[in-house]
VODO-770645 format. One record per residue: x, y, z of N, C-alpha, C in turn; residue in one letter. Coordinates in steps of 0.05 Angstrom, whole numbers, padded with zeros to 5 digits, always signed. Atoms other than C-alpha are relative to their C-alpha. Example, Ala and Ser with C-alpha at 12.3 -4.5 7.8 and 13.67 -1.06 7.14 Angstrom:
# residues 2
+00018-00024+00000+00246-00090+00156+00018+00024+00000A;-00016-00024-00001+00273-00021+00143-00015+00022+00014S;
This chain:
# residues 463
-00002+00020-00022+02168+01677+00561-00007+00013+00026M;+00009-00012-00025+02134+01690+00627+00019-00008+00022K;-00018+00005-00022+02181+01697+00686-00016-00004+00026L;+00013+00006-00025+02159+01667+00753+00016+00014+00022I;-00014-00015-00022+02176+01716+00809-00007-00013+00027K;+00005+00012-00026+02185+01688+00879-00017+00019+00017P;+00017-00015-00017+02132+01710+00929+00016+00008+00026T;-00013-00009-00025+02148+01744+00995+00003-00023+00020R;-00002+00024-00017+02132+01679+01032+00022-00018-00008A;-00022+00017+00009+02181+01641+00988+00027+00012+00009D;-00025-00013-00008+02235+01692+01002+00005-00003+00030V;-00003+00003-00029+02221+01689+01077+00007-00029+00008L;-00006+00028-00006+02221+01613+01077+00029-00007-00007A;-00027+00005+00008+02287+01612+01040+00020+00013+00020E;-00017-00013-00020+02317+01662+01089+00001-00016+00026R;+00001+00015-00025+02293+01621+01149+00016-00026-00003I;-00015+00025+00005+02321+01557+01118+00030+00005+00000A;-00029-00006+00001+02388+01591+01105+00010+00006+00028R;-00008-00006-00027+02391+01618+01176+00000-00026+00017H;+00000+00025-00014+02371+01549+01202+00024-00017-00006G;-00024+00015+00006+02428+01516+01165+00024+00012+00014R;-00022-00013-00014+02476+01567+01193-00001-00006+00030H;+00002+00006-00029+02449+01555+01263+00009-00029+00006A;-00008+00028-00004+02458+01480+01255+00030-00003-00002L;-00029+00001+00002+02529+01489+01232+00014+00012+00024L;-00012-00012-00024+02544+01536+01290-00003-00019+00024A;+00005+00019-00022+02512+01486+01339+00019-00024-00002L;-00018+00023+00004+02552+01429+01308+00029+00007+00008G;-00027-00009-00008+02617+01469+01316+00002+00001+00030C;-00001-00002-00029+02599+01483+01389+00001-00027+00013G;-00001+00027-00011+02585+01410+01403+00027-00013-00004L;-00026+00012+00004+02650+01389+01372+00021+00012+00019V;-00019-00013-00019+02688+01440+01414-00004-00011+00028V;+00005+00011-00026+02653+01417+01477+00009-00029+00003L;-00009+00028+00000+02667+01345+01459+00030-00002+00003L;-00029+00000-00002+02740+01360+01450+00009+00008+00028L;-00007-00009-00027+02743+01398+01516-00006-00021+00021V;+00007+00022-00019+02706+01342+01553+00020-00023-00002S;-00019+00022+00004+02751+01289+01523+00027+00007+00012S;-00025-00009-00012+02812+01330+01542-00001-00001+00030F;+00003+00001-00029+02785+01338+01612+00000-00028+00011G;+00000+00028-00009+02771+01264+01618+00028-00012+00000Q;-00027+00010+00001+02840+01248+01595+00018+00011+00022A;-00015-00012-00022+02869+01297+01645-00006-00012+00026G;+00008+00013-00025+02829+01268+01701+00011-00028+00003A;-00012+00027+00000+02852+01198+01683+00030+00001+00006S;-00029-00003-00006+02924+01221+01682+00005+00008+00029L;-00003-00008-00028+02915+01255+01749-00004-00023+00019D;+00005+00023-00016+02886+01192+01778+00023-00020+00000A;-00023+00018+00002+02943+01150+01752+00024+00012+00015L;-00022-00012-00015+02993+01200+01779-00004-00002+00030E;+00006+00003-00029+02959+01199+01847+00005-00028+00009E;-00005+00028-00008+02961+01123+01848+00030-00005+00001L;-00029+00004+00000+03035+01125+01830+00012+00013+00025Q;-00011-00013-00024+03049+01175+01886-00008-00015+00025L;+00009+00016-00024+03008+01133+01935+00017-00025+00002Q;-00017+00023-00001+03048+01072+01916+00028+00007+00010A;-00026-00008-00009+03112+01110+01926+00000+00006+00030E;+00001-00006-00029+03089+01135+01996-00001-00026+00016R;+00002+00026-00015+03068+01065+02019+00026-00016-00003T;-00025+00014+00003+03132+01038+01990+00021+00011+00019G;-00020-00011-00018+03174+01087+02031-00006-00008+00029R;+00007+00009-00027+03135+01069+02094+00008-00030+00004L;-00008+00028-00002+03144+00994+02080+00030-00003+00001D;-00029+00001+00000+03217+01007+02064+00012+00007+00027S;-00010-00008-00026+03227+01042+02130-00003-00023+00020M;+00005+00023-00018+03196+00983+02168+00019-00023-00006L;-00017+00022+00008+03236+00932+02128+00029+00006+00008I;-00027-00007-00008+03301+00970+02141+00004-00004+00030Q;-00002+00004-00029+03288+00971+02216+00000-00029+00008L;+00001+00028-00006+03269+00898+02217+00026-00014-00008V;-00025+00012+00008+03331+00879+02177+00022+00008+00019D;-00021-00009-00019+03374+00921+02223-00002-00016+00026A;+00004+00015-00025+03343+00887+02285+00008-00029-00004E;-00007+00028+00005+03351+00818+02254+00030-00003-00002S;-00028+00001+00003+03423+00833+02235+00015+00002+00027G;-00012-00003-00026+03439+00856+02306-00003-00026+00017V;+00005+00025-00015+03407+00794+02337+00018-00023-00011R;-00017+00021+00011+03445+00749+02288+00029+00004+00009G;-00027-00006-00009+03510+00783+02307+00004-00008+00028Y;-00003+00006-00029+03498+00777+02381-00001-00030+00005L;+00001+00029-00005+03481+00703+02375+00024-00014-00011L;-00021+00015+00013+03537+00683+02328+00027+00013+00001T;-00024-00016+00000+03589+00737+02337+00012+00003-00028R;-00009-00003+00028+03594+00738+02262-00007+00028-00009N;+00005-00027+00007+03603+00809+02239-00014+00003-00028R;+00014-00001+00026+03573+00791+02171-00030+00007+00004A;+00028-00006-00005+03505+00796+02205-00005+00030+00005Y;+00003-00029-00005+03518+00869+02220-00003+00017-00025L;+00001-00016+00025+03517+00889+02147-00027+00013-00003E;+00026-00014+00002+03441+00903+02146-00002+00023+00020P;+00001-00021-00020+03448+00943+02210+00017+00023-00008Y;-00017-00022+00008+03506+00983+02184-00012+00015-00024L;+00012-00014+00023+03470+00997+02119-00024+00017+00009N;+00024-00014-00008+03408+01018+02156+00006+00026+00014S;-00007-00025-00013+03446+01071+02194-00002+00024-00019L;+00002-00022+00020+03448+01112+02130-00027+00000-00014A;+00024+00001+00016+03387+01088+02093-00025+00008+00017T;+00022-00008-00017+03340+01098+02152-00002+00030+00002V;-00001-00029-00001+03362+01169+02157-00011+00013-00025K;+00009-00011+00026+03352+01182+02083-00030-00006-00005Y;+00029+00006+00004+03284+01146+02082-00017+00018+00018T;+00015-00018-00018+03261+01186+02142-00001+00029-00011L;+00000-00027+00012+03282+01250+02106-00019+00001-00024E;+00019+00000+00023+03243+01229+02044-00029+00001+00010D;+00027-00001-00012+03182+01216+02088-00007+00028+00010L;+00004-00027-00011+03191+01284+02120-00005+00020-00023R;+00003-00019+00023+03194+01318+02050-00027-00003-00013Q;+00027+00004+00012+03125+01291+02031-00021+00012+00018D;+00020-00013-00018+03074+01340+02060-00027-00014+00000P;+00026+00013+00001+03014+01299+02037-00002-00022+00021V;+00001+00022-00019+03033+01240+02081-00005+00009+00028T;+00002-00010-00028+03036+01282+02144-00017+00025+00003W;+00015-00025-00001+02986+01337+02128-00020+00000+00023Q;+00018+00002-00023+02939+01312+02183+00012-00014+00024H;-00013+00015-00022+02990+01277+02228+00029+00008+00004S;-00028-00009-00004+03051+01319+02240+00011-00011+00026E;-00009+00012-00025+03054+01291+02311+00010-00028-00004G;-00009+00027+00006+03061+01221+02283+00028+00001-00012D;-00027-00002+00012+03122+01244+02243+00021+00004+00022L;-00019-00005-00021+03156+01271+02305+00002-00025+00018A;-00001+00024-00016+03136+01209+02345+00016-00022-00014Q;-00014+00021+00014+03161+01163+02290+00030+00006-00001L;-00029-00006+00000+03227+01200+02285+00013-00006+00028A;-00011+00005-00026+03236+01196+02361+00002-00030+00006G;-00001+00029-00005+03219+01122+02364+00022-00013-00016L;-00022+00012+00016+03267+01106+02307+00027+00007+00012I;-00025-00008-00012+03322+01146+02341+00006-00017+00025A;-00003+00016-00024+03310+01109+02407+00007-00029-00007L;-00005+00028+00008+03308+01041+02372+00028-00003-00011K;-00027+00002+00011+03372+01055+02335+00021+00003+00022M;-00019-00003-00023+03406+01077+02400+00001-00027+00015R;+00000+00026-00015+03385+01012+02435+00016-00020-00016I;-00016+00020+00016+03412+00970+02377+00029+00007+00000M;-00028-00007-00001+03476+01010+02378+00013-00008+00026S;-00010+00008-00026+03484+00998+02453+00004-00030+00001D;-00002+00029+00000+03471+00923+02444+00024-00009-00016E;-00024+00008+00016+03524+00919+02388+00025+00007+00016V;-00024-00008-00015+03572+00957+02433+00006-00019+00023A;-00004+00018-00023+03560+00910+02493+00007-00028-00010R;-00005+00027+00011+03562+00849+02449-00018-00021+00010G;+00018+00019-00010+03504+00816+02484-00028+00013+00004R;+00027-00009-00004+03429+00820+02496-00007-00006+00029V;+00008+00004-00028+03407+00830+02568-00030+00002+00001D;+00030+00001+00000+03334+00807+02569-00011+00012+00025D;+00010-00011-00025+03328+00830+02641+00004+00030+00002E;-00005-00029-00002+03352+00900+02627-00024+00015-00010A;+00023-00016+00009+03299+00954+02620+00001+00007-00029P;-00002-00008+00028+03326+00972+02551-00011-00021-00018A;+00011+00020+00018+03305+00904+02524-00030+00003-00003A;+00029-00005+00003+03232+00918+02539-00006+00025-00015G;+00004-00025+00015+03239+00988+02513+00004-00005-00030D;-00005+00005+00029+03267+00962+02447-00024-00012-00013G;+00024+00012+00012+03207+00917+02436-00023+00020-00001R;+00022-00019+00000+03160+00973+02457+00005+00021-00022R;-00006-00020+00021+03195+01023+02410-00006-00012-00027Y;+00005+00012+00026+03191+00973+02353-00030-00003-00005M;+00030+00002+00004+03117+00960+02366-00012+00027-00006D;+00010-00027+00006+03106+01035+02367+00005+00009-00028G;-00007-00007+00028+03143+01043+02302-00019-00014-00019I;+00019+00015+00018+03100+00988+02270-00028+00013+00001R;+00026-00011-00002+03037+01019+02297-00002+00027-00014K;+00001-00026+00013+03055+01089+02274+00001-00002-00030T;-00001+00003+00029+03075+01066+02205-00026-00012-00011L;+00026+00012+00009+03011+01024+02201-00022+00021-00001A;+00021-00022+00000+02968+01085+02220+00005+00019-00024D;-00006-00019+00022+03004+01130+02171-00007-00014-00027V;+00006+00014+00025+02998+01077+02117-00030-00003-00005K;+00029+00002+00003+02924+01068+02131-00012+00027-00009R;+00010-00027+00009+02912+01143+02126+00008+00006-00029R;-00009-00005+00027+02953+01146+02063-00017-00016-00021T;+00017+00016+00018+02914+01089+02032-00029+00011-00001L;+00027-00012+00000+02848+01121+02054-00001+00025-00017A;-00001-00024+00017+02870+01187+02023+00001-00007-00030H;-00002+00009+00028+02889+01152+01959-00026-00011-00010G;+00026+00011+00009+02824+01114+01958-00020+00022-00005Q;+00018-00022+00005+02785+01179+01965+00006+00015-00026R;-00008-00013+00025+02825+01211+01910-00007-00017-00025S;+00007+00018+00022+02814+01149+01866-00030+00001-00005L;+00029+00000+00004+02739+01150+01880-00008+00027-00013E;+00007-00026+00012+02736+01225+01864+00007+00000-00030E;-00008+00001+00028+02775+01212+01800-00020-00018-00016S;+00019+00018+00014+02728+01154+01782-00026+00014-00004I;+00025-00015+00003+02668+01198+01796+00002+00021-00022E;-00004-00020+00020+02697+01253+01754+00001-00012-00028H;-00001+00013+00026+02713+01205+01698-00028-00009-00009V;+00028+00009+00006+02642+01176+01703-00017+00023-00009E;+00016-00023+00008+02612+01245+01700+00009+00010-00028H;-00010-00009+00026+02657+01264+01642-00009-00019-00022T;+00009+00020+00020+02638+01199+01606-00029+00005-00008R;+00027-00006+00007+02565+01216+01611-00002+00026-00017W;+00000-00025+00016+02579+01287+01586+00009-00006-00028V;-00010+00006+00027+02619+01259+01528-00021-00016-00016V;+00021+00016+00013+02564+01208+01513-00023+00018-00009A;+00022-00018+00007+02512+01263+01515+00008+00018-00024T;-00009-00017+00022+02553+01309+01470+00003-00017-00026L;-00002+00017+00024+02568+01251+01423-00028-00006-00012S;+00027+00005+00010+02494+01234+01419-00012+00025-00013G;+00009-00025+00013+02478+01307+01405+00013+00004-00026G;-00014-00004+00025+02531+01309+01352-00011-00020-00021A;+00012+00019+00019+02502+01245+01321-00027+00009-00010L;+00027-00010+00008+02432+01275+01321+00004+00023-00019V;-00005-00023+00018+02460+01339+01291+00009-00009-00027L;-00009+00011+00025+02496+01299+01238-00023-00012-00016L;+00023+00011+00014+02432+01262+01222-00018+00022-00011L;+00016-00022+00010+02394+01328+01216+00014+00013-00024I;-00015-00011+00023+02449+01356+01172-00001-00018-00024L;+00001+00019+00023+02448+01293+01130-00027+00002-00014F;+00027-00003+00012+02373+01298+01121-00003+00026-00015V;+00002-00026+00013+02378+01372+01105+00016+00000-00026T;-00017+00001+00024+02435+01358+01056-00014-00016-00022F;+00014+00016+00019+02394+01303+01023-00023+00016-00013R;+00022-00016+00011+02335+01350+01016+00011+00021-00019R;-00012-00020+00018+02381+01403+00986+00009-00013-00026Q;-00009+00014+00025+02410+01352+00938-00024-00006-00018V;+00024+00006+00017+02340+01330+00916-00011+00026-00012R;+00010-00026+00010+02319+01403+00910+00018+00009-00023L;-00018-00008+00022+02381+01418+00868-00004-00017-00024R;+00006+00017+00023+02367+01357+00825-00025+00008-00014E;+00025-00009+00012+02296+01381+00815+00005+00026-00016Q;-00005-00025+00013+02321+01451+00799+00017-00004-00025I;-00016+00006+00024+02374+01422+00752-00017-00012-00022A;+00018+00011+00020+02320+01381+00718-00017+00021-00013G;+00016-00022+00011+02276+01442+00711+00016+00018-00019L;-00017-00017+00017+02334+01483+00684+00007-00014-00026L;-00006+00015+00024+02353+01427+00636-00024+00000-00019H;+00024+00000+00016+02281+01423+00612-00005+00027-00012E;+00004-00027+00010+02276+01498+00606+00021+00007-00021E;-00021-00004+00020+02343+01501+00570-00006-00014-00026N;+00007+00015+00023+02320+01447+00523-00023+00013-00016R;+00023-00014+00013+02255+01484+00510+00010+00026-00014R;-00010-00025+00012+02292+01550+00499+00018-00006-00024L;-00017+00007+00023+02343+01515+00454-00017-00008-00024D;+00018+00007+00022+02287+01485+00413-00013+00025-00011S;+00012-00024+00010+02254+01553+00410+00020+00017-00016L;-00020-00015+00015+02319+01586+00389+00006-00013-00027V;-00004+00013+00026+02330+01533+00336-00023+00005-00019R;+00023-00005+00018+02260+01543+00310+00001+00029-00010A;-00001-00028+00008+02268+01619+00310+00023+00004-00020R;-00023-00002+00018+02337+01612+00277-00007-00011-00027T;+00008+00012+00026+02308+01566+00224-00020+00019-00015A;+00019-00019+00013+02251+01617+00212+00015+00023-00011E;-00016-00023+00010+02301+01674+00207+00017-00008-00024L;-00016+00009+00023+02345+01633+00161-00017-00003-00025S;+00018+00002+00023+02286+01616+00117-00009+00028-00010D;+00008-00027+00009+02265+01689+00117+00023+00014-00015L;-00023-00012+00014+02336+01711+00099+00003-00012-00028A;-00002+00013+00026+02337+01659+00043-00021+00011-00019T;+00021-00010+00017+02270+01683+00018+00006+00029-00009Y;-00007-00027+00007+02293+01756+00021+00022+00001-00021L;-00022+00001+00020+02357+01739-00016-00010-00008-00027T;+00011+00009+00026+02320+01701-00069-00018+00021-00012N;+00018-00021+00010+02268+01756-00074+00016+00024-00011A;-00017-00022+00009+02323+01808-00080+00013-00007-00027R;-00012+00008+00026+02358+01769-00135-00021+00000-00022E;+00021+00000+00021+02292+01759-00171-00008+00028-00008A;+00007-00028+00005+02275+01833-00164+00022+00013-00017E;-00022-00011+00015+02344+01852-00189+00000-00010-00029Q;+00001+00011+00027+02337+01805-00248-00023+00012-00016A;+00023-00013+00014+02268+01833-00264+00006+00029-00007H;-00007-00028+00006+02293+01904-00258+00021+00002-00022L;-00020-00001+00021+02353+01888-00302-00013-00005-00027A;+00014+00004+00025+02307+01860-00355-00016+00024-00009R;+00015-00023+00006+02262+01920-00351+00018+00023-00011E;-00019-00021+00009+02321+01968-00357+00011-00007-00028L;-00012+00007+00026+02351+01928-00414-00021+00002-00022H;+00020+00001+00022+02286+01919-00453-00013+00027-00004D;+00016-00024+00003+02245+01982-00439+00018+00025-00002E;-00017-00025+00001+02296+02036-00421+00020-00001-00023L;-00019+00002+00022+02346+02009-00471-00013+00006-00026G;+00015-00006+00025+02294+02010-00526-00006+00029-00003A;+00007-00028+00001+02272+02080-00508+00025+00017-00007L;-00024-00016+00005+02343+02108-00507+00010-00005-00028L;-00009+00006+00028+02361+02072-00572-00018+00014-00020T;+00019-00014+00018+02298+02099-00605+00004+00030-00001A;-00005-00029-00001+02313+02169-00581+00025+00007-00016A;-00024-00005+00015+02383+02165-00609-00004-00002-00030R;+00006+00003+00029+02357+02140-00676-00017+00023-00010M;+00016-00022+00008+02305+02195-00678+00017+00026-00003D;-00017-00024+00003+02358+02249-00666+00017-00002-00025I;-00016+00004+00024+02402+02219-00720-00017+00005-00025A;+00017-00004+00023+02342+02219-00768-00006+00030-00004W;+00005-00029+00002+02326+02292-00751+00024+00014-00011I;-00024-00013+00010+02398+02312-00763+00004-00005-00030M;-00003+00005+00028+02397+02278-00831-00021+00015-00017R;+00021-00014+00014+02331+02311-00851+00003+00030-00001K;-00004-00029-00001+02351+02382-00831+00019+00009-00021L;-00019-00013+00019+02384+02428-00881+00026+00005+00015D;-00025-00004-00014+02458+02431-00866+00004+00028+00009P;-00004-00028-00008+02456+02506-00864-00017+00006+00025A;+00016-00004-00023+02399+02503-00814+00010-00016+00024A;-00010+00017-00021+02434+02449-00774+00025+00012+00014L;-00025-00010-00011+02498+02488-00764-00003+00014+00027V;+00002-00013-00026+02473+02534-00708-00008-00019+00023P;+00009+00018-00021+02444+02474-00670+00017-00026+00001H;-00017+00024+00001+02499+02424-00685+00011-00007+00028R;-00013+00006-00026+02533+02430-00617-00021-00011+00020E;+00020+00009-00018+02467+02421-00579-00009-00029-00007R;+00006+00028+00008+02450+02359-00622+00022-00019+00009F;-00022+00018-00009+02519+02330-00608-00001-00005+00030D;+00002+00003-00029+02510+02343-00533-00023-00019+00007R;+00023+00017-00005+02442+02309-00535+00007-00029-00006L;-00009+00028+00007+02471+02248-00571+00019-00011+00021I;-00019+00009-00021+02528+02245-00520-00015-00007+00026S;+00015+00005-00024+02478+02249-00463-00015-00027-00002T;+00015+00025+00003+02436+02192-00492+00019-00023+00001I;-00020+00021-00001+02499+02150-00502+00010-00005+00029E;-00007+00004-00028+02519+02163-00430-00022-00014+00016S;+00022+00014-00013+02450+02142-00408+00000-00030-00007G;-00001+00028+00008+02457+02078-00449+00022-00014+00015I;-00022+00012-00015+02525+02065-00416-00007-00004+00029A;+00008+00003-00028+02496+02078-00347-00020-00022+00003L;+00019+00022+00000+02438+02032-00363+00014-00027-00001K;-00015+00025+00003+02487+01978-00384+00015-00007+00026R;-00015+00006-00025+02529+01986-00320-00019-00008+00022R;+00020+00007-00021+02468+01985-00275-00011-00028-00005I;+00010+00027+00007+02442+01924-00312+00020-00022+00007T;-00021+00019-00006+02509+01889-00305+00002-00005+00030D;-00001+00004-00029+02509+01902-00230-00023-00015+00010D;+00024+00014-00010+02438+01878-00221+00000-00030-00008L;-00001+00027+00009+02447+01815-00263+00022-00002-00021R;-00022+00000+00019+02516+01806-00294-00004-00018-00024P;+00004+00017+00024+02507+01781-00365+00022-00019-00005P;-00023+00018+00005+02577+01752-00368-00003-00026+00017L;+00004+00023-00017+02558+01705-00310-00019-00020-00014L;+00019+00018+00013+02500+01677-00351+00011-00010-00027Q;-00009+00006+00027+02535+01678-00418+00026-00015-00001E;-00027+00011+00001+02608+01661-00404+00008-00016+00025L;-00006+00015-00024+02608+01633-00333+00014+00017+00022G;-00011-00013-00023+02638+01649-00265+00028+00011-00004L;-00028-00008+00003+02711+01653-00285+00002+00025-00016V;-00001-00024+00017+02700+01704-00340-00012+00024+00015A;+00012-00022-00015+02654+01745-00295+00019+00010+00022A;-00019-00009-00020+02706+01747-00239+00023+00014-00012L;-00022-00014+00014+02761+01766-00288-00008+00028-00008R;+00010-00026+00008+02719+01823-00315-00004+00018+00025T;+00004-00015-00025+02700+01844-00244+00026+00010+00011L;-00026-00008-00010+02773+01846-00223+00012+00022-00017G;-00012-00020+00017+02795+01885-00284-00015+00027+00003D;+00014-00025-00004+02740+01937-00276+00006+00012+00027E;-00007-00011-00026+02756+01944-00202+00027+00013-00001F;-00027-00012+00002+02829+01956-00218+00000+00027-00015A;+00002-00025+00014+02811+02010-00268-00015+00021+00016K;+00016-00020-00014+02758+02043-00226+00012+00010+00026G;-00011-00007-00026+02794+02042-00158+00030+00007-00001A;-00028-00005+00001+02865+02049-00183+00017-00017+00018G;-00013+00019-00018+02887+01988-00144+00011-00023-00017V;-00011+00023+00013+02933+01932-00167-00015-00025+00008K;+00015+00025-00005+02893+01868-00173+00014-00023-00013V;-00012+00025+00010+02924+01800-00179-00021-00021-00002T;+00020+00020+00005+02879+01748-00210+00012-00028-00001L;-00009+00028+00000+02889+01674-00196-00025-00017-00005D;+00025+00013+00009+02832+01642-00236+00007-00023-00018L;-00005+00023+00019+02826+01576-00274-00001+00010-00028P;-00001-00007+00028+02839+01578-00348-00027-00004-00013D;+00026+00006+00011+02771+01548-00364-00021+00003+00021T;+00022-00004-00018+02703+01558-00335-00006-00026+00015D;+00007+00023-00016+02677+01512-00281-00030-00007-00004L;+00028+00009+00003+02614+01471-00286-00014+00002+00027D;+00013-00005-00025+02575+01501-00229-00030+00005-00004L;+00028-00008+00001+02501+01508-00214-00002+00030+00000P;+00003-00028+00003+02474+01577-00228+00000+00014+00027A;+00002-00013-00026+02459+01592-00155+00027+00001+00014D;-00026-00001-00012+02529+01573-00132+00018+00021-00014A;-00016-00020+00015+02562+01615-00187-00009+00028+00008A;+00010-00026-00008+02517+01674-00169+00009+00007+00028L;-00008-00005-00028+02532+01667-00094+00030+00008+00001A;-00029-00006+00000+02608+01667-00106+00005+00027-00013L;-00004-00026+00013+02603+01726-00154-00009+00023+00018F;+00010-00020-00018+02561+01766-00104+00019+00005+00023R;-00019-00003-00022+02611+01752-00048+00025+00016-00010I;-00023-00015+00011+02669+01776-00092-00008+00029-00005A;+00009-00027+00006+02628+01837-00113-00002+00016+00026Q;+00003-00014-00026+02611+01855-00040+00027+00005+00012E;-00026-00003-00012+02683+01844-00017+00016+00022-00014A;-00014-00022+00015+02712+01889-00072-00012+00027+00006L;+00013-00025-00007+02660+01942-00056+00010+00010+00027T;-00010-00007-00026+02681+01941+00017+00029+00009+00000N;-00028-00009+00002+02754+01946-00002+00002+00028-00012I;-00001-00027+00012+02741+02006-00046-00010+00021+00019R;+00012-00020-00018+02700+02041+00008+00016+00004+00026R;-00011-00002-00027+02738+02025+00072+00029-00008+00003H;-00026+00013-00006+02804+01987+00064+00023+00018-00006A;-00024-00016+00008+02849+02039+00029+00023-00018-00007A;-00020+00020+00007+02886+01980+00000+00016+00008-00025A;-00017-00005+00023+02943+01983-00051+00002-00025-00018R;-00002+00024+00016+02941+01911-00073-00022-00019+00009H;+00022+00018-00005+02883+01861-00079+00006-00026-00015V;-00002+00026+00013+02885+01787-00094-00027-00013-00002K;+00025+00014+00005+02825+01752-00125+00006-00027-00012L;-00007+00027+00009+02831+01676-00131-00024-00018+00003A;+00020+00021+00000+02785+01618-00147+00015-00027-00003L;-00016+00024-00001+02815+01551-00128-00018-00025+00002Q;+00015+00026-00002+02780+01485-00146+00018-00021+00011P;-00015+00021-00013+02806+01433-00097-00015-00026-00002L;+00013+00026+00003+02791+01359-00092-00025-00003+00017H;+00022+00002-00018+02743+01369-00034-00017+00025+00002D;+00014-00025-00003+02720+01441-00042+00007+00019-00022S;-00005-00022+00018+02717+01503-00084+00003+00025+00017L;-00006-00023-00017+02749+01565-00052+00002+00025-00017R;-00003-00027+00011+02740+01637-00069+00015+00017+00021L;-00017-00015-00019+02794+01681-00037+00002+00029-00009I;-00004-00029+00005+02794+01757-00034+00017+00010+00023I;-00020-00009-00019+02855+01786+00001+00010+00028-00007E;-00010-00027+00005+02878+01858+00010+00020+00007+00022D;-00019-00010-00020+02933+01896+00047-00009+00027+00012D;+00011-00026-00010+02887+01951+00073+00002+00003+00030G;+00000-00007-00029+02871+01977+00142-00009-00022+00018T;+00010+00021-00017+02836+01915+00166-00021+00009+00020G;+00021-00006-00020+02783+01911+00221-00003-00024+00019F;+00007+00021-00019+02757+01870+00279-00025-00015-00010E;+00023+00014+00010+02711+01816+00250-00023-00002+00020P;+00021+00003-00020+02673+01810+00316-00012+00026+00009E;+00010-00027-00009+02662+01885+00323-00009+00015-00025A;+00010-00013+00024+02626+01901+00258-00020+00022+00009A;+00019-00022-00008+02588+01968+00262-00029-00008-00005P;+00029+00006+00003+02513+01966+00270-00010+00012-00027K;+00011-00009+00026+02474+01972+00205+00016-00009-00024G;-00016+00011+00022+02529+01939+00164-00004-00031+00000H;+00007+00028+00002+02505+01871+00141+00014-00015-00023H;-00014+00013+00023+02554+01855+00085+00011-00027+00006G;-00012+00025-00008+02591+01801+00122-00022-00021+00007M;+00022+00019-00006+02526+01771+00148-00013-00010-00025A;+00011+00009+00025+02499+01769+00077+00018-00020-00014G;-00019+00020+00011+02562+01733+00053-00003-00027+00014M;+00002+00025-00015+02557+01682+00108-00026-00015-00006R;+00025+00012+00006+02484+01670+00094-00001-00013-00027H;-00001+00012+00027+02497+01658+00020+00015-00027+00001R;-00015+00025-00003+02548+01605+00040-00017-00021+00015M;+00016+00019-00015+02501+01574+00091-00023-00012-00017Q;+00021+00010+00019+02447+01569+00037+00010-00023-00017M;-00011+00021+00017+02494+01525-00002+00017-00020+00015L;-00015+00019-00017+02522+01485+00057+00030+00006-00001S;-00028-00008+00001+02587+01524+00051+00008+00014+00026G;-00011-00013-00024+02630+01564+00099+00015+00025-00009D;-00013-00025+00005+02657+01634+00102+00018+00007+00024L;-00019-00006-00021+02720+01651+00141+00013+00028-00006H;-00011-00027+00003+02743+01723+00153+00024+00002+00020V;-00024-00003-00016+02814+01734+00178+00010+00029-00003D;-00008-00028+00002+02830+01807+00194+00008+00011+00027S;-00009-00015-00024+02865+01852+00244+00005+00029-00008M;-00005-00028+00007+02869+01928+00247+00029+00004-00008P;-00027-00005+00011+02929+01949+00204+00013-00023-00013G;-00012+00024+00011+02941+01879+00178-00015-00012-00024D;+00014+00010+00023+02894+01873+00119-00022-00019+00007G;+00023+00018-00003+02836+01825+00107+00003-00022-00019T;+00001+00024+00018+02830+01755+00079-00027-00013+00004R;+00026+00012-00001+02762+01727+00062+00001-00025-00017I;+00000+00026+00014+02755+01653+00043-00028-00011+00001V;+00027+00013+00002+02688+01626+00018+00004-00027-00012A;-00005+00028+00009+02688+01550+00012-00027-00014-00004S;+00023+00016+00007+02636+01506-00022+00009-00029-00002L;-00007+00028+00004+02636+01430-00017-00001-00008-00029P;-00002+00007+00029+02655+01398-00083-00023-00019-00007A;+00021+00020+00006+02600+01345-00077-00028+00008+00008T;+00025-00008-00010+02543+01387-00051-00021+00001-00023V;+00022-00003+00020+02476+01385-00089-00014+00026+00007R;+00010-00026-00006+02456+01457-00092-00029+00003-00007Y;+00028-00007+00006+02385+01481-00088-00001+00023-00019A;+00002-00021+00021+02365+01523-00148-00014+00025+00011T;+00012-00025-00009+02353+01596-00132-00017+00011-00022M;+00018-00012+00020+02297+01633-00167+00014+00022-00013S;-00014-00021+00014+02323+01679-00222-00014+00027+00005P;
C-alpha cells in the first residue's frame, strides 16, 4: 500500500491555519475582555451620574429648605404680631435650631461653595441679621413699619433669596455639566461597546465558518478513513481467506503425504523386512547345526534387529496414519493413544470415553485424534505433569474433546515463536466450523477443549 506523504507546502499551510485559529481565539478573548471592561466602565459612569444627580437634589433641597424655614419663621412672627397668638411662633421657634443646622450642612458641602465662598459668608451674615430682626420684633411685640429695621428686614430677606437663588443656579449648572459629561461618557462608551460587540460578532462568524470548514474537513477525512479501513478490512479478509485456504491445503497435503508414506512403509519396507527375516530363518534351517553354532549369536542379533525394525516401522506407520482410527474408530484410537502415553511417559491418564464408537466423518475423527495426539506430545515435552485427563463428551449440541493436565502451564497469548502446535489445532477446528479453547496459567496446568457442532456437515479431507 502506497503511503501519501504531505508536502512541505501542505505542512506550512496547516501550520499557518493552526496559528490563524490560535490568533482568532486570542483576539476573541481580547475582545471579550475589552467588552467586559467597557460595560463595567459604562455601568460605573451611569452610577456616578445617578449619584451626582442625587447629591445635586440634596444640595438644592437644602437650599430650598433654608429658604422655606426662613419664610415660615417670618410668617410665624408676622402671625404672632397680628394675632398675639403664640401658636404662630412655633415655626419661628423651630427655625431657631433648624436654620442653624441647615446652614451647618450647607457649610459642610464643599462642592456647593467651591467657587463662591463669599456667598456663604454673606448668606450666613444675612441670615443672622434677619433672625436678629425677627427676634427683636417678637420681643417688642409689634412691627414698626417706619423703623429702619423694617426696611432692613425686607432687604435682608431679599438678599437671602437672591443669594440662595444664585447658589442654586450655580449648583444646577454644575450638576447639568456633570450630567452632560456623564451622558457624553455613556454615549462614547456605548459606541465602544457597540464596536466591540460588532467585532465579537464578526469574530464569532469567522470562527463559525472556520469551525464548519473544519467539521467538513473532518467529515471528509472520516469518510476517507472509513473507506480506507473498509478497503484494508476487505484486503485483510481476502488475505486471511487465502492463508486459511493455504493452511487447509497444506494440512490436507500433509495428511495425504503421511498416508502415502504410511502405505509405502507398510507395503514396501514391511515386505522387505519380512522377507529378510524369512531368508535368515531359511538360512538357519539349511545350515548344519555344527556350523551354525559359532554364528548362532550373530544370527539371533540379526533377527532381533529386523524385528525391532518391523516394530519401529509399525510405530511410525501408526503415527503417520493410525490404523485403529480407520478400522475401529475414534474412541478405540483415543483409548489406545492414552494407554500408550501412560506407558511411555509414566503419567497417570484418566480416560473418559464413550463405551461405543461414534458415527463421525473421517475428517472429523482424524482432526480430533490429531488434536489429542499433539496435546499429549506437548504434555510429554513441556508440561511435567503427573496426571492427565482425556475425555470425549458427545453432547446434544456439540462433541467435545477435553485434554487436561496438572503440569506447569503457560501463557496462551505468549506462545514462543516457531511453535505452531496450538495454531494447527485451531485451524483444524476452523476447517470443521468448530472451536478450540485453551485455558492455562503458569503453575496451574492446562485445559484444552475442542468443540465440534453436532449438526455440521463436514467437508471430506483427502486421505
